[in-house]
Every structure is written in structure tokens, then in C-alpha cells.
N, C-alpha and C positions, 0 to 999 in steps of 0.2 A: 379620249374624243367620244362624241356621241355615236350611239348606234341607233340608226332609223331602219326598222323592221317592216313596218306598213304604213300604208298611208289610208285613212279613213275620212272621207269626205261627209260633211253633214250639208245637205241641200234644200233650200227652199226654195220651188220654183213654180211659176205659174204656166207659161207658154211651152216651158221646156228647154229654153236656151241657157239658163243658168245651170242645168245638170249638164248639158252640152261641153260648156266649159270645164266644169268640175271633173268630167269623166276624161276630157283631153288631158287635164293636169295629171291626174292620177295615171294615165297610161303613159304620159312621157317621163315620169318619174324613174321608170323601168322597175319599180318596187312592187311587191304584192300590196292590194289595195280593194278598197269597196266603196261604193258610192251610197249613201243612207238618204233616204229621201224622209225629211221631216215636215214637210208640207202639210199631209191630212191632220186634221185636227187630233186625231186617235193614236198619231204616231208618238212614238217615243224618241228619247236622245239616248245614246249608247255611252258606256263609261271609257273614258280613254286613259292611256297609262303609260308606262315606261315603253321606248319603243315606237310608240305612234307620233305620225306626223299627221296632225289634223288640219283639214280643209274645211274652212267654213265659207259656203257659197252661198250668197243673196243678191236678187236684185235691188235697186235704188229705187224707193217709192217716194217720189218728190223731194229727193234728197236724204232721205232718211233708210232706215232698216224696216222692213214691212213690220207693222206691229205684232202679227203672230209669229213672225219668225224670233223677232227679239223676246217674246214670252218662251216660246219653247226652248232657245237657247240659253234663257236664265236658268231653266232647269237641268243643264249639264250637271252630272255629279264632278266635283272639284277634281280637277287634274292639274296640281301643281308642277309646273315646269314642262308640261306637254308644249312643243313649237307649235305655232298655227299660222296657216296661209290664209290669208283674207281675198276673196275672189268677189267683185263686183260687177255685176253687168248693169248696165245702163242704156237708155235710150238716145243717145248721141248727144244730150244736153249737158248734163253735169252729175256728178256724184255728191256734192255739197258737204254733207258732214254724215253721210253713209259709213265712211272708213272710221271716223273716231268712234261713233258712235258702237259700231260692231266690235273695235278694239275695247271698248270700255265695258263691253258685255262678257268678252270672252276671258278678259284678264280678271274679271271678277269671281270666276271660275279657277283660276288658276293657270290659265294658257297664257302663253307668250307668242304675241305677232312676232314672225319671223320674216314675214315677206307678204306682197300683195299686188294685186294686178286689178285695174279697172278694164273691164271687156266692154265694147259697145255690142249691143246686141238689139236685133228688130224691135224696135217699140211695140210692144202688144196692144196698147191703146191706140196711140197714133200711128195707125198702120203704114202712113206714105214715109215713115222716119227710119233711117237704116236698115232697110230694105236688105236681106242677103246679109246679115251680120248676125254673129261674128263669123268673118270670112276666112280666106286661108291665111292672111296676113295678121288678123287678129289672133287666131289662133296659133301661130309661130311665136307671138309674144307669150302666150300661155306656156308654151314648148319650153321656151328658153327660161322663163321663169322656175319650171319645174325642176330642169336641169341645174340651174345655177343653186337653188333652194337645197337640194341634196348635197351638191358637192360643199356648200358653204357649213352645212350641219356635220358634215363628216369631218371637217376641220375644226369645229368648234368643241370646246369643252363640256358647254352647256347650251342649252336654250336662249339661258340669259345672254351669253356672250355674242350669239346673233341676233338678239331680239333688236326689232326696228326702234332707232332713237326716236322718232318722230312718224307721227301718222296724220294725214292731213284732215281738215275739219276744224270746228269750233264749238266750244260750249258757252251758253246753252244751245242745244241743237236748233234747227231751223223748224219752225213750227210747219206741220202739215196737217192738215185738215181732211185728206182724200179727195177724191174725184167725186163729180155729179151722175158720173155713168156707170152703170151697171151691166151686169150678163143677165139676161131674160131667157126663157125658153118658149118656143113655138108650141103650144099645148097639142096642136095638131101632129106634131112630129116626135114629140117626147115619146119614148118608148118604156119610160118608168123603170128604167134600168137600176138606178141607185149610183152608177159610178161617180155623178158629179158630188151628189151628197157625201159619199164615201171619202172622195179625195179633197172636199172643201177645208180650207184650213180654219174657217171659224164658224162652223157650224151655221153658216146663212142657208143651207136647202135641207128642208126637211125631208128624210128618206121616203116617209109616206106620201109625200106629195111633192117630187122632185121638180115638177114642172112650175114651183114658185121659189122666188128667191127674197131673203129678209134682206133688203137694200140697208138696214141700219147696221146689220152684221158684214156684208159684202165688204172686200177691200178692194174689189176689181183686179185680183190678181190674174183672172180668166183660166185657172186652172180648170174650171167645169166646161170652158169652150173648148178646150184643148183636148179633153179626154171623153167628150160627149161621143160615143158610137154612131148617132144617128144624125149628127151635125144640126141639133134643135136648138142649140144656145147660141146667143149672140149677145153683143153689146147694143142696148137698147138707149139710142141718142137720138134718132132723126136727124133731122135738119140742125139742131143745135151740136150734135156731134161731128156733122160734114164740116161746119163751120170752124169747131175747134181743131179739128185736125188739121183743116186748111192754114189757120192761122199760125199752131205750133210747128208746122214744117216749114212756114215761110220765114219764121224768125230766127231758126237754127243754121247753124254752119252746116254747108254739104255734107263735110266730112270730119270726125275726129278720130284720133288713131287711138287704139288701145295703148295702154302704159302700164309700167309695173311701179311699185315704189321703192 
């Protein structure tokens, strides 16, 4: 039977809800574990090996794995046969091809997806959608998945025996061209501490001039907004963003439940 000694969660997170979900999963397993933030451009990815249960946690960006997260995960050292749990957060619309793309990336590194969950989270850009999510009900889904995954692996001879037969999504993956809105800094409030530049996943912020954002590189993950200690950064969109937020909220169902694969 398999022996799972520790849980290692690799997390790409902008506003922080994806990390919250990963931390909840790790805690619910009852095993030793750690959460590793792979979001910053300078961050590395650890080697995984026997005894590890990998948790790969990303938000869905337009139904896809965020491009910088995909690039970072493709650098994982090969880890043949290591079981992986896929956690995807999304803003109450749909995950589309996020799961199948994520599964393809980790399988290419030898990992075997054994479980997954789509967890509704407050939309970081369309801020009127999924307010307060993940809530207690969403996190109970994560708890149940963690316990079930550990139990199934304990009964399996190998990760291959426990691997998912199917992962939702389609190939080729849906096209995603990003969004028209990006975070900008108020020069009058920016204290030039450099936190945004240090934690940006794409190098879109120059440490020497952190009040400026390179919109060609920005993927609107909003990590810079979340970490700014002065509250100097916000999405720059004016009335166009107000209209986009209203239209997005209007066409969505009021609530979708989180679910497991």
C-alpha cells in the first residue's frame, strides 16, 4: 500500500483565496505539510518525491491555467508516480479547460492526478461576484476531499491505481487573450517599498519605479493590489470597468456550488 508522509502544496495566487483553499486542504489531511507560493517571478519550484502528496492550486483565468503558473509548473523536476490533487478556484462562472490543461502540465512532469476540486472564490476583478466565497460550505467540500484522498491513497498500491480516469475539459484549450483592465498605482500614495515588484509573477513592475505597471506583461492577477501596504494600487478602468462588472454579474447564476472531481 502507498505511504503518504507529507503534503506539499504549490500555489499560484493573486488576491489570496487560492492559498486559503490550499491551506485548508493541507490542514484537513491531518498530515505534515507545507504551502509553497510559486507566484513571484523569482520563486522556484521544489523537487517532489516518494511519500509526497502534491497539491497544485491555481485560479482559473478565462477558463485556463494562468500563463505564468503554467510556465512555472513546467519547470517542476520530474516526479514519476507522485500523486497530485488539482485545486482550481474560479469566480462563479466556469473552469472550462483549466483542469485538463493543469493535468496535462503535471502529467508531463510525471505526476498523476488522483483528485481535484473546483472551489468558488470571490472574483478579484469582477468584485460583485461570489462575495464572501469560499464560505464554510465551500471549504467543507475541500475538507471532505482531503480526507477522502488520504483514505483512498492508503488503500492503493500506487498512485496509478488511484489516478483519475477522466479530467474535465477539451483540447485544444479555449483561447484566452487576457483582460483589458490592469492594476495601476496612485503615485501620491505609493511609498516605493517594492513589495508589488517583488511578488509580481511576470516582472510587470520595475522595482526602481514601482508606481508604473507594464500593461503588456500584466496578467491582472491583482497580487500587487493585495500586498500593497499603502493601499496605493487598484484596477484602472473607470466607467468601462463599472459597466463590465455590472454586465458580468448580471449574466451569472447567483450561486454555483464548489465540487470535486
